[in-house]
Every structure is written in C-alpha cells, then in structure tokens.
Phi, psi and omega in degrees: 000139183251067176252124185257335188259154176298323179300317181296319180296318178295322180297318181294321178297324177295326178292320178298317181295338182271010183305317180298332180292326180295323177299312180296318181299314179296319180297322180293330182284314184265334173039041169049074179302134182271085181251354183077011183262008177072211186294343180265015179300149180298137171284149183288339183218125185297336179296338180298335178299320179297313185288331175292316178297317181296329180288332183260339183224052189298325187265002180274148183293128180256324190215138176230130180219138179287134175245187181301320177235111177073202183239145176256135180240143174234136174273167182299326178299321179291316180298315179295318179298315180295319178298316179294320179294319177296321179299318178295317178299314180297321178298319179294333178277354178102008177288129188235166174303133179090346177297140176267127189236115173283122181247109181238077184229138180293157176306123188185175173302318182298317179300312183294311184290324176296320180297313178294325177298315180295319176302314185296326177291331186098010176286163182255116182275127178258117182245119182229134176294118181293342182272007182285359183101138189294331179295311178297320180300314181294323177297317181296316180297315180297328184288334183266349177050066183289148174263335185235140176235122177236120183201167174287166182307319180300322179294321179293324177295318176302317179299321180287330178288329182231073189287335189304310181294345183261012187296340179277350184288130178246337183236125179242128179231130182254129176265085185158169188246101182227031175058030176076005183295326185257009180133174178299131183275139175295131182297146172291160185305316185287351178261001177286152180298146182298326180224084182300145177286138179293136176288126186257019179290123181277132175235157173249164180299336182271354180291147180289131180253326185202160168235118182245130185270142176290167182287340182076031183286341178230035180147186180299143176301141181241139177279127181254127181279125178247113172278165178302326182295328180293314178299319180295319178297319178295320179300316180295320179298315181295318180295311188279316187280318183264354176065038181258135180185204182303136181099340177279158177232122186250140168238090186274125176277349176248112191307323183299330182293335178299325179297318178296317182298315178300316181294336178271355180090011178272157175276137179250128172254113180284118183291148178276084184199165174267109183295344178275354178225064185300327181288347179262015181303140175277110186296328180298313180293317183296316181290321182299316180289329175299312184284320182295323184256008178053051180299134184259339175206157182209137179250128178196171181282162175303329181298320179293313185288339172294315179294312184296313184293322179296317180296317180297316180296317181292330185258359181068035183259140174246158177240076190292337182280338184289123177259331182221135170240124178254126179237133180204166177115340180192162177305141182249125183285152176298326180296318178294317179301314180300320181295317180294317180299328181290336181265001178253167175290161186297334181266004177276165184216150172260131177244137182236093176284148179237144177170210180204172177306326182283345185194103183206135353271149177242333181218148179210155179213153178269150179297322181295324178292321178300311183298318185281325191244317194252335185299319177303324179287324176301318181293342176270000179091022182272001184098178181253119180285124182251002172110190178261154178301143177287162179306133179084003181245135176245137179232132174226162177248130180240161176300139182292124178229137182281325182262196179298153178241129185283322181208157181280319187304319183286352184238358186297137181254155178285173179301149177071001177261126184285132177203196182275137181274126174234150190221151180218140179161176184294335182269003182270121181288155189266342186196155166273155184274125178052044184211067184295327179297320178289325178298319181297325181279324191272341184249139176239116188267140178268163177293336181277005179095350177279180180209157173250148176249134177273110185298327186096003177254159173243151180180196180208162175255141176263183184295337182265006178085010177278140178266132179246124183268130182244356178135179176282143177302318182291346183261002177300142177256113186263096183261172176291342181268351182136190183264133175250137181252131191303307185296321181294321181280316183297328180300330179295313186278336180294347179280347177293133185298338181270356183268120172279313172198161181225162179215124176270129178227163177247137178243128180113183183289148179302133182094342179221036181283147175265120180286135180230127176261121179254136186236137167257120186281144172275341178222103185290350180279351183296135180299117188292320180297315177297320181300312181294325176298317180293322178295319178296322178295320177296319179298319183293339183279354183228133184301319186280354177243358186298335182276357180277114183239351182250129181228136179225152174253135179238137186292326184198110185297140169287129183228168180290156181283319189299316184243348185053037185220327179284123184275131176279083184291333178299318178293321180293327179295319178296316178299317181295320179301320178294323181284329179288333180282336183273000000 
C-alpha cells in the first residue's frame, strides 16, 4: 500500500472499522428479494455485491492502477468506503433515484466507485463510447435526456462546446480539480466522511440501472436498458461458467468488465492503454503489468490479442500467470487462437463468449475446441462455430423476416438451415431506450409473457446443439444467384497469405446485387494483378463463392471503436460502388 501520511493511515483504519457497516449497507440495498429462488435469489441492487465482498474480504487488494510514480493500490474496504462516500456526496448534491447520469470518466478508481455509488442510489448510469464520433455521441446524449453530468475536465469542455444535447442537465460534477469552474468537484478520497451514511433508496430487481449504447456497427447506436436483474444474471454467468471469483486477478481491456471483476471479489489491474483504441495498445506496457501483477485472466477484443500475441511470439515472451483469456467482439480466427495458446501455459485456456450489447454472454466456446474441431470447417466456408448456449439460455433459428415477427414457432428452422438467430434468457435485455420502433422489430413475445430477442445475426444450429455464426443479417449480399453470407465467404479468401482481412459487400439493388470482395493487405508490396488472379482462382474452387468476380484493395478498413474488430461494411459498400463506376 502506498499511503504516506498519518491522515491516510487513520482514514484506512476507519474504513476497516466500518466493515460491519458494509454488511448493513449491502443488506439495505438488496433486502432479500422474494423470488422463491432461495439463497440464489436476485439482489435488488447490483451495488450490494460490492458491499458484500467488502464485508468478507476488507483487507484484500481490489484495484491496482499505474500512477506517475509506481502503482496505487486500493483494498476492498477502501473501494466500498469510497463508493459509499460518493453516494452520500451525490445524494447531498441532489442526485436521486431514477435520475439519468452521463458518466464520462476514464477507467480509474473514481469510475468504478462512482458507478457503484450511482447504482446504490438507484440512479441510471449512461455509458457511451466516447470514440464513436462526436456526432453519434451527441445524438446518444440527447436521446437519454440526462439530469446529471459527471465527467473529467475535458468532458465538461466538450459539453460547453456542444450545449444543445445537454440542455436537460441540472447537476454538474467534475472529476478533477479546476477550482469549481466546471461544476461541483468530486471530493478527494481523504476528504470523504469517515463513516458515510448508507443510501436508503429502495430499488427492485426490475428497476433500471444503466443504459449502455451499442457500437453502431450496422446502423445508429442504440441505447440498451439494463435493469439490476440483468447485471446480476451476468454476474452469475461469469462466476459459474467461467469460474471467476475471489483470488483471481483481472486485467480488463474493456472498462465495464472491471465492474464485474470487483463485484466478484477479484483484483482488477487497470491496463495502461486507451480503451477507445484497443488495436493501438502498447504491448510492452500491457505485458509488463500482466507479468508484474501475476494477472490470472484478461478480457479483450481480438484486435488487442492479435497485437499482444504477435509481440510475444516475436520476442519469445510467455505469460505464465494467465489461466484464462476471454476474447469477444468479433469472430476469432483459429490462427489467432493458436498463437495466443502458444504464449500461455499448457493448462490455460482461451474462452470466446458470443452475444451482443443486448444479450451477453449467451453462447461460449473454448479456443482449444475451435482449433481441434471447428476451424477446419470454418475454412471451408461453413461459418464460425461460437459454441453451445450457456445454462439458462435458449437459442433458436428462425426464417429471415425484415419486419416484426409475431411468434417464434411459425418461423423456426431445422438444423443446418441458415436463418436469423434469436435468444431467450436471464441475460437478455428487454428494451431499447426511447426507441419503440426498434423494440417492435427486435422482440418476439410469447404467450407466457416471456420474449425472444433478435440478435441481428444469421447462422444455424448443428445436430450437437452448436451455434454457427454466418454474419450480420444486414450484411447479407442478395444476388440474382442467391444469398451470400459474409463470414462464410470471407473465410475462403482470408487464407491467402497476403490477406490481413476481407469484407464481402453488395453493390446495387437488393436481389440483384453484385458481390464485391474488398481486401486489406498484410503486405502492400504484393503484386496486385497476380493477387486478384489468385483470389479468383480461390473463388472458383467453392460453389458459394464462384459468383464473386470483383475484387478491390482498401488501405485500412473502418472498424468499430469498442473492439476495433467489427468492420463497417456499409461504408465499404459505398466506397466499392464508387470504385466500380470509375
């Protein structure tokens, strides 16, 4: 622990003495929801998970973050104390249950503790990727009509430059020290009360906890409503299925995952990186903190692990402490999985959860199973196997329909037939925020009151219950010869040694689209005329790609900010149309 002052030592002792208060605080938050599910019943407020952990493991390290000199560590007692102190401060500023709060704070102790503080109050946390582009960002902010704005100084300056979407904001809080010019300043840790008063706001499991925006990879970003019950269901899936909990050490490249790790009793190491640019991660810094702090698991996009694994292979570096690597956000190649497994110990594993912002995780598969069983079929154009549904999750395939669907039964398809993927379960969110038109299209309601969610992906189920992903529904290429599916077609061409990645798009009217394969080269020196000849030969060897006759090279694919892996094929289609006309 890096506490230098007598005041800090006294403050920490006060936090230890308050351990019994965390038990009471947690009990007040969840107050034993009567669901008939016994001891595993949902807690009424997801913040209660933090205070329960703090009551049983107060002196264990919860958070590690690099500072200008060395690393700063916080124990669970401190994290719980800070969250409770922030909750009291926010309550004093007038933040109330149901208030919508824009939170624009970098991954840090403040981000984690503020999020749990807002949950405990019953406020609704609005989480938006700042890297989605300022136009989309402003649209998202305006759509949720926030009453409270909490951000770092740069975020407050952004708010002043573009005031219109923030016109509903009544309370401004700055996480930083600017003499109150940008709003009421969040108190420093040592200025929080020694024994914060417990927030007594009652919440139910059905109360809204957060609105999290999609990446917008196939249209405008949409706000997804997360009730407290959804977070609790996700927490249980992560704990039970992936075996993550107390004693583990996490280095999450996706900031939201840090909240789950803290709530599970794991230690979080905040990586020294820009989470809005995962593909630009500095491998030296990322690897150093993994090895220095003996990180046992890490969640990140394929783009991050592509950089890390290549650097490790080139430098002869191993990551012996890592037991689990979780990759999500885009299809993961067998080649990448093999590379990651080579830098881990023999008993470590790669896990690939599948889902969406609206429902995650719903399906999962291990990297070793992909390499041994399914990757050869993927390379033949059979799609990408993403695993079997997790406990409590149901997945079915229905006939592709563009508009609303009245029921699942009338549209259900047999095994091996490609259709739209729909899902049902405790981790599936119930609605988009302020978007009834999208809700009508995306949800299919059962007579029993339950509902299915249309993921927006297409795929099929095999005889063993494994789900195979074939691409986004919106990315299908509808030609006069039939339907082409992006993942199935691109897998053929991605095997060429000069291909870094490829994207299939359609140019022209639906039903008579011309398929165009766009390639980003791994080696720009490759002879383009020879390259296109080789691609055409590859296309001719497979029935489902034989009709592809147009090939283009693009210098750098537009991809999503969150994972740096989802390709914006709509933008590439417009680009391709312009190039085919010239």
